[in-house]
Backbone as JSON, one array per atom type, in Angstrom:
{
  "sequence": "MSASEKELIQLAKQGNKSALNTLLNESYPILKGYLIKMTGEADLAQDIMQEAMLKAVLNINKFDPRAKFSTWLITIATNAYKDSLRKNKRHVELDESMPSREQGIEEQVLANIRYDEIKKIILNLPHEKRTVFVLKHFYGYKYEEIAEIANCPVGTVRSRLHNAVKYIINELERRNV",
  "N": [[-13.74, 51.94, -6.52], [-13.11, 50.42, -3.93], [-10.11, 49.29, -1.99], [-9.76, 47.53, -1.19], [-12.02, 46.05, -2.42], [-10.93, 45.71, -4.99], [-8.6, 44.07, -3.7], [-9.96, 41.45, -2.9], [-11.11, 40.92, -5.62], [-8.27, 40.14, -7.29], [-8.17, 37.67, -5.56], [-10.31, 36.16, -6.59], [-10.0, 35.4, -8.86], [-7.6, 34.75, -8.72], [-8.76, 32.22, -7.81], [-10.64, 31.67, -5.76], [-12.94, 30.71, -3.82], [-14.61, 32.36, -1.21], [-13.26, 35.04, -1.75], [-14.36, 35.04, -3.87], [-17.59, 34.75, -3.14], [-17.85, 36.19, -0.9], [-18.0, 39.14, -2.7], [-20.07, 38.05, -4.59], [-22.67, 38.77, -2.45], [-21.98, 41.16, -1.23], [-22.54, 42.47, -3.48], [-25.18, 41.94, -4.17], [-27.44, 43.12, -2.72], [-27.7, 45.59, -4.07], [-28.37, 44.0, -6.93], [-30.37, 42.93, -6.64], [-32.37, 44.96, -5.91], [-32.16, 46.45, -8.47], [-33.2, 44.66, -10.5], [-36.17, 44.35, -9.44], [-36.78, 46.67, -9.85], [-36.6, 47.39, -12.76], [-37.97, 44.81, -13.96], [-39.96, 44.28, -12.75], [-41.46, 42.27, -11.11], [-40.88, 39.17, -8.47], [-40.46, 36.9, -8.59], [-38.93, 36.53, -11.41], [-37.16, 38.84, -11.12], [-35.41, 36.92, -9.36], [-34.65, 35.26, -11.2], [-33.16, 36.09, -12.78], [-31.63, 37.46, -11.84], [-30.63, 35.63, -10.59], [-29.14, 34.35, -12.49], [-27.43, 35.74, -13.53], [-25.83, 36.47, -12.39], [-24.1, 33.88, -11.68], [-22.92, 33.56, -14.67], [-21.34, 35.35, -14.14], [-19.88, 34.16, -12.22], [-18.78, 32.16, -13.75], [-17.51, 33.47, -15.17], [-15.58, 34.72, -13.42], [-13.03, 35.6, -14.28], [-11.97, 37.12, -15.98], [-13.54, 39.16, -16.13], [-12.85, 43.33, -15.29], [-11.62, 44.73, -13.61], [-12.67, 48.02, -14.25], [-13.98, 49.06, -13.74], [-17.04, 49.48, -10.53], [-17.77, 45.76, -9.47], [-20.07, 45.12, -8.81], [-20.9, 47.12, -10.6], [-20.4, 46.08, -13.28], [-21.94, 43.1, -12.91], [-24.84, 44.61, -12.83], [-24.72, 44.96, -15.85], [-24.53, 42.58, -16.67], [-26.58, 40.93, -15.74], [-28.67, 43.46, -16.91], [-27.72, 42.72, -19.22], [-28.95, 39.47, -19.33], [-31.84, 40.15, -18.38], [-32.56, 42.02, -21.2], [-32.38, 39.53, -22.7], [-34.08, 37.91, -22.18], [-36.76, 39.63, -22.47], [-36.7, 39.43, -25.3], [-36.73, 37.15, -26.37], [-39.75, 36.56, -23.71], [-41.02, 38.29, -25.2], [-42.76, 40.93, -23.74], [-44.11, 42.77, -21.76], [-43.9, 43.49, -17.94], [-44.93, 44.17, -14.38], [-43.82, 46.64, -12.25], [-42.39, 46.25, -9.31], [-44.52, 45.75, -6.84], [-44.52, 47.06, -4.01], [-44.18, 49.81, -1.71], [-42.0, 51.87, 0.01], [-43.77, 52.56, 2.45], [-45.22, 54.65, 4.84], [-44.8, 56.94, 8.48], [-48.56, 57.49, 7.73], [-51.89, 58.8, 7.41], [-54.46, 57.5, 6.27], [-55.82, 58.39, 3.74], [-54.12, 59.59, 3.13], [-52.31, 57.32, 2.71], [-54.14, 56.3, 0.23], [-53.38, 57.43, -1.88], [-51.14, 58.56, -1.83], [-51.02, 55.48, -3.0], [-51.77, 56.07, -4.76], [-50.48, 57.59, -7.01], [-48.19, 56.81, -6.8], [-48.94, 54.47, -8.31], [-50.2, 54.04, -10.66], [-47.04, 56.25, -11.57], [-45.79, 53.82, -11.43], [-47.47, 52.56, -14.01], [-46.62, 54.75, -16.36], [-43.35, 54.54, -16.01], [-42.97, 51.78, -16.92], [-44.07, 51.93, -19.15], [-42.47, 52.38, -20.52], [-39.47, 52.19, -23.22], [-37.41, 49.65, -22.51], [-34.62, 50.74, -23.02], [-35.02, 52.95, -22.36], [-35.59, 52.98, -19.67], [-34.23, 50.99, -18.02], [-31.69, 53.19, -18.59], [-33.41, 55.59, -16.89], [-33.83, 54.45, -14.19], [-31.43, 53.42, -13.5], [-30.2, 55.57, -13.18], [-31.72, 57.63, -11.54], [-33.07, 55.27, -9.38], [-30.71, 54.56, -7.98], [-28.85, 56.32, -8.46], [-26.2, 56.0, -10.25], [-23.52, 56.85, -11.68], [-23.21, 58.76, -15.48], [-20.98, 57.96, -17.26], [-21.19, 54.94, -16.38], [-23.94, 53.88, -16.94], [-23.45, 54.01, -19.28], [-21.87, 51.61, -19.86], [-22.85, 49.61, -18.53], [-24.7, 49.96, -20.31], [-23.93, 49.54, -22.51], [-23.48, 51.22, -24.25], [-22.86, 55.32, -26.04], [-21.85, 57.94, -23.78], [-22.71, 59.89, -24.61], [-25.4, 58.87, -25.41], [-26.92, 57.66, -23.2], [-26.97, 60.19, -22.28], [-29.4, 61.22, -23.61], [-30.53, 59.28, -23.75], [-32.34, 59.34, -21.16], [-33.52, 62.06, -20.68], [-35.02, 61.61, -22.77], [-36.95, 59.8, -21.64], [-37.57, 61.14, -18.77], [-38.67, 63.48, -19.99], [-41.07, 62.24, -21.12], [-41.93, 61.08, -18.59], [-42.78, 63.32, -17.29], [-44.46, 64.24, -18.63], [-46.84, 62.95, -19.19], [-47.77, 62.38, -17.16], [-48.23, 64.92, -16.72], [-50.7, 64.36, -18.29], [-52.51, 62.8, -17.76], [-53.58, 64.01, -14.98], [-51.52, 62.94, -12.4]],
  "CA": [[-13.65, 50.97, -6.26], [-12.27, 50.31, -3.06], [-8.63, 48.65, -2.26], [-10.24, 45.82, -0.24], [-13.19, 45.23, -3.56], [-9.79, 45.02, -5.9], [-8.12, 42.3, -3.76], [-11.56, 40.32, -3.45], [-10.92, 41.21, -6.82], [-7.37, 39.4, -7.39], [-7.91, 36.66, -5.03], [-11.45, 35.68, -6.16], [-9.84, 35.63, -10.31], [-6.96, 33.21, -8.32], [-9.28, 30.97, -7.68], [-10.02, 31.43, -3.59], [-14.11, 31.02, -3.06], [-13.85, 32.62, -0.41], [-13.55, 36.31, -1.57], [-15.96, 35.52, -4.11], [-19.15, 34.78, -2.4], [-18.14, 38.28, -0.8], [-18.2, 39.49, -3.44], [-21.27, 39.16, -4.7], [-23.02, 38.71, -1.49], [-21.61, 42.56, -1.33], [-23.29, 43.32, -4.7], [-26.32, 41.21, -3.8], [-28.0, 43.84, -2.48], [-28.72, 46.33, -5.54], [-28.53, 43.17, -8.16], [-31.63, 42.43, -6.58], [-32.96, 46.16, -5.84], [-31.82, 46.94, -9.47], [-33.7, 43.72, -11.22], [-37.76, 43.82, -9.27], [-37.47, 47.57, -10.58], [-36.67, 46.24, -14.22], [-38.86, 43.7, -14.61], [-41.78, 44.49, -11.78], [-42.08, 40.53, -10.47], [-39.75, 39.26, -7.8], [-38.85, 35.48, -8.9], [-38.7, 37.18, -13.22], [-36.52, 39.18, -11.39], [-34.59, 36.29, -8.53], [-34.51, 33.95, -12.01], [-32.28, 36.5, -13.8], [-30.17, 37.6, -10.48], [-28.71, 33.77, -10.99], [-28.33, 33.49, -13.95], [-25.77, 36.81, -14.12], [-24.37, 34.66, -10.85], [-23.38, 31.99, -12.14], [-22.03, 33.62, -14.96], [-19.52, 36.78, -12.99], [-18.93, 33.0, -10.78], [-17.92, 30.9, -15.12], [-15.98, 34.68, -15.98], [-14.68, 36.03, -13.29], [-12.19, 36.39, -14.87], [-12.89, 38.04, -17.96], [-13.59, 40.53, -15.99], [-11.2, 43.68, -15.34], [-12.0, 45.91, -12.83], [-12.48, 49.5, -13.7], [-15.4, 49.1, -12.48], [-17.57, 48.12, -9.86], [-17.93, 43.94, -9.41], [-21.58, 45.65, -8.84], [-21.3, 47.12, -12.41], [-20.53, 44.43, -13.8], [-22.79, 42.04, -12.5], [-25.65, 44.56, -13.4], [-24.21, 44.52, -16.65], [-24.64, 41.11, -16.77], [-28.11, 40.65, -15.23], [-29.47, 44.14, -17.99], [-28.36, 42.17, -20.73], [-30.27, 38.48, -19.67], [-32.96, 41.36, -19.06], [-32.7, 41.72, -22.27], [-32.41, 38.3, -23.29], [-35.76, 37.89, -21.37], [-37.51, 40.62, -23.08], [-36.67, 39.14, -26.3], [-37.49, 35.25, -25.4], [-40.67, 36.6, -23.84], [-42.31, 39.32, -25.81], [-43.37, 40.87, -22.73], [-43.55, 43.5, -20.41], [-44.28, 43.07, -16.57], [-45.1, 45.58, -13.71], [-43.06, 47.01, -10.81], [-42.75, 45.51, -7.97], [-45.72, 46.04, -5.71], [-43.9, 46.97, -3.21], [-43.83, 50.77, -1.82], [-42.04, 51.81, 1.16], [-44.65, 53.14, 3.22], [-44.3, 56.13, 5.74], [-46.48, 56.73, 8.73], [-49.73, 58.32, 6.64], [-53.83, 58.82, 7.43], [-55.56, 55.88, 5.56], [-56.25, 58.52, 2.57], [-52.85, 60.14, 2.44], [-52.07, 56.13, 1.78], [-54.52, 55.84, -0.67], [-53.23, 58.99, -2.66], [-49.46, 58.71, -2.07], [-50.67, 54.58, -3.39], [-52.41, 55.6, -6.53], [-49.95, 57.43, -7.5], [-47.74, 55.35, -7.26], [-49.45, 53.3, -9.53], [-49.71, 55.76, -12.15], [-45.74, 56.44, -11.67], [-45.21, 53.21, -12.48], [-47.01, 52.16, -14.98], [-45.2, 55.31, -16.85], [-41.79, 54.14, -16.27], [-42.81, 50.34, -17.23], [-44.04, 52.26, -20.54], [-41.66, 52.64, -21.36], [-38.95, 51.09, -23.63], [-36.94, 49.4, -21.06], [-33.41, 50.7, -22.86], [-34.5, 53.82, -21.37], [-36.02, 52.3, -18.62], [-33.11, 51.52, -17.72], [-31.55, 54.51, -18.01], [-33.81, 56.0, -15.76], [-34.19, 53.01, -13.61], [-29.85, 53.43, -12.81], [-29.69, 56.93, -12.62], [-32.93, 58.06, -10.47], [-33.77, 55.47, -8.27], [-29.39, 53.4, -7.55], [-27.61, 57.65, -8.59], [-24.9, 55.77, -11.38], [-23.52, 58.26, -13.03], [-23.83, 58.35, -17.13], [-19.97, 56.57, -18.13], [-21.88, 53.11, -16.11], [-24.18, 53.59, -16.77], [-22.91, 53.74, -20.99], [-20.29, 51.51, -19.97], [-23.6, 49.04, -18.0], [-25.84, 50.19, -21.61], [-23.12, 49.56, -24.3], [-23.99, 52.55, -25.44], [-21.93, 56.23, -25.69], [-22.73, 57.98, -23.37], [-24.2, 61.22, -24.69], [-26.93, 58.68, -25.98], [-27.14, 57.93, -22.2], [-28.64, 61.24, -21.52], [-30.5, 61.72, -24.53], [-32.43, 58.59, -23.22], [-32.46, 59.7, -19.86], [-34.19, 63.44, -21.36], [-36.45, 61.46, -23.31], [-37.77, 59.4, -20.4], [-38.14, 61.68, -18.33], [-39.3, 64.27, -20.82], [-41.94, 60.9, -21.27], [-43.1, 60.39, -17.56], [-44.05, 64.57, -16.84], [-45.7, 65.05, -20.33], [-47.31, 61.38, -18.7], [-48.15, 63.17, -15.22], [-49.44, 66.12, -16.56], [-52.21, 63.95, -18.98], [-53.43, 62.05, -16.46], [-53.5, 64.55, -13.96], [-50.99, 62.63, -10.93]],
  "C": [[-12.66, 50.51, -4.87], [-11.37, 49.67, -3.26], [-9.12, 47.34, -1.95], [-11.44, 45.51, -1.5], [-12.11, 44.66, -4.06], [-8.88, 44.0, -4.96], [-8.75, 41.61, -3.32], [-11.32, 39.73, -4.91], [-9.93, 39.63, -7.59], [-8.19, 38.07, -6.65], [-9.22, 35.72, -5.96], [-10.67, 35.43, -7.7], [-8.43, 34.04, -9.43], [-7.79, 31.52, -7.82], [-10.32, 30.93, -5.89], [-12.41, 31.9, -3.7], [-15.27, 31.73, -2.43], [-14.71, 34.42, -0.4], [-15.07, 36.23, -3.46], [-17.4, 35.91, -3.95], [-18.73, 36.38, -1.72], [-18.9, 38.77, -1.52], [-19.78, 39.7, -4.58], [-22.59, 39.11, -3.4], [-23.48, 40.83, -0.98], [-22.56, 43.57, -2.08], [-24.93, 43.32, -4.82], [-28.0, 42.31, -3.5], [-29.28, 45.38, -3.54], [-28.75, 46.21, -6.5], [-30.11, 43.41, -8.07], [-32.93, 43.62, -6.53], [-33.26, 46.48, -7.91], [-33.41, 45.81, -10.4], [-35.38, 43.66, -11.07], [-37.48, 45.65, -9.39], [-37.92, 47.31, -11.75], [-37.73, 45.69, -14.64], [-40.39, 43.24, -13.59], [-42.09, 42.76, -11.12], [-40.64, 39.93, -9.8], [-39.46, 37.6, -8.49], [-38.98, 35.54, -10.67], [-37.12, 37.29, -12.63], [-34.82, 37.64, -10.44], [-33.58, 35.51, -9.95], [-33.35, 34.67, -12.9], [-31.03, 37.14, -13.16], [-29.47, 35.73, -10.19], [-28.48, 33.6, -11.29], [-27.33, 34.64, -13.57], [-25.04, 36.72, -12.33], [-23.69, 34.15, -12.06], [-22.73, 33.09, -13.57], [-21.28, 34.49, -15.04], [-19.16, 34.98, -12.6], [-18.6, 32.38, -12.13], [-17.04, 32.52, -15.54], [-15.79, 35.86, -15.5], [-13.01, 36.95, -13.72], [-11.03, 37.04, -16.32], [-12.76, 39.36, -16.95], [-12.79, 41.73, -15.41], [-11.99, 45.4, -14.47], [-11.6, 47.39, -12.85], [-13.15, 49.21, -14.0], [-15.31, 48.7, -11.54], [-17.99, 46.46, -9.78], [-19.57, 44.9, -9.78], [-22.06, 46.23, -10.73], [-21.62, 45.55, -13.29], [-22.77, 43.47, -13.83], [-24.42, 43.47, -13.07], [-25.07, 44.89, -14.9], [-24.2, 43.4, -17.75], [-25.43, 41.27, -16.98], [-28.78, 42.1, -16.41], [-29.7, 43.43, -19.04], [-28.81, 40.75, -20.82], [-31.49, 39.04, -19.04], [-33.32, 41.26, -20.85], [-33.15, 40.5, -23.52], [-33.48, 37.38, -23.03], [-37.14, 38.32, -21.94], [-38.02, 39.66, -25.06], [-37.48, 37.62, -26.47], [-39.16, 35.4, -25.32], [-41.9, 38.1, -24.9], [-43.06, 40.11, -25.04], [-43.59, 41.61, -21.55], [-44.11, 43.41, -18.89], [-44.42, 44.47, -15.43], [-44.55, 45.69, -13.49], [-43.11, 45.61, -10.0], [-43.77, 46.12, -6.88], [-45.23, 46.54, -4.63], [-43.44, 48.78, -2.72], [-43.32, 51.32, -0.98], [-42.81, 53.09, 1.67], [-43.76, 54.01, 4.63], [-45.91, 56.86, 6.43], [-47.44, 58.02, 7.75], [-51.0, 58.07, 7.12], [-53.34, 57.62, 5.67], [-55.41, 57.35, 4.16], [-55.26, 59.22, 2.44], [-52.17, 58.63, 1.76], [-53.02, 56.13, 0.4], [-54.59, 56.99, -1.87], [-52.24, 58.73, -3.18], [-49.29, 56.96, -3.83], [-51.0, 54.85, -4.97], [-51.74, 55.96, -7.22], [-48.19, 57.78, -7.83], [-47.36, 54.38, -8.09], [-49.6, 53.65, -10.52], [-48.24, 56.22, -12.86], [-45.8, 55.37, -12.12], [-45.44, 52.24, -13.38], [-46.79, 52.72, -16.42], [-44.36, 55.04, -17.33], [-42.03, 52.88, -16.65], [-43.6, 50.91, -18.97], [-42.63, 52.01, -21.53], [-40.36, 52.08, -22.33], [-37.74, 50.86, -22.6], [-35.26, 49.06, -22.03], [-32.98, 52.14, -22.35], [-35.14, 53.88, -20.26], [-34.35, 52.84, -17.43], [-32.26, 52.23, -17.74], [-32.16, 55.05, -16.86], [-33.6, 55.55, -14.6], [-32.56, 53.44, -12.73], [-29.58, 54.54, -12.61], [-30.38, 57.66, -11.32], [-33.05, 57.1, -9.06], [-31.86, 54.57, -7.81], [-28.71, 54.84, -7.52], [-25.84, 57.02, -9.34], [-24.85, 56.47, -12.05], [-23.43, 57.8, -14.61], [-21.84, 57.78, -17.42], [-20.28, 55.77, -16.92], [-22.79, 53.57, -16.78], [-24.62, 53.33, -18.56], [-22.28, 52.17, -20.69], [-22.3, 49.54, -19.58], [-24.73, 48.47, -19.95], [-25.33, 49.87, -22.71], [-22.73, 50.4, -25.2], [-23.02, 53.84, -24.66], [-22.63, 57.25, -24.64], [-24.27, 59.84, -24.02], [-25.62, 59.86, -25.21], [-27.78, 57.94, -25.03], [-28.01, 59.24, -21.8], [-29.77, 61.85, -22.57], [-31.69, 60.74, -24.21], [-32.68, 58.82, -21.86], [-33.39, 61.13, -20.3], [-34.98, 62.79, -22.28], [-37.34, 60.89, -22.32], [-38.16, 60.64, -19.25], [-38.84, 63.35, -19.0], [-40.91, 63.63, -21.03], [-43.07, 60.93, -20.23], [-43.66, 62.18, -16.61], [-45.14, 64.69, -18.4], [-47.21, 63.85, -19.34], [-48.37, 62.02, -17.4], [-49.14, 64.14, -16.54], [-50.7, 65.6, -17.2], [-52.55, 63.57, -18.49], [-53.45, 62.58, -14.75], [-53.24, 63.82, -12.07], [-50.39, 63.74, -10.34]]
}
């Protein structure tokens, strides 16, 4: 965590709305990307993001700056997503957007087919394993940070990640992707 983030957190805890707004704005892109990858629906991601940001505003004095502010927000959002899953008892698809590179039509179609298959495989993971996989492989979080977000021991994070990767590889082979 940078010194400037620590200063912003301290100011936000003292009631400085500008500092809190800066913290939220700086964390917005990572939180939005994480939630879209987890939920697969931009609208649901937006709802959970708003809920997480509101909870952060209401509970800023409870924030312990051992971790980055964005890590705390992702923890709040992960819990809100779990609550949403419990309420809705359904799984949703990942966002349809895929970073496009300049490719020929055939290559683009093949890449889209592979991407769609991988999305389906990732969405078949239980949310605990999907959370670990997305945080590690899409965002590069360390095991300790993921353990804090997922509220579980580091060994559990490693086990979930190992099982998720093993499942994905097996499914890719089974589906000939």
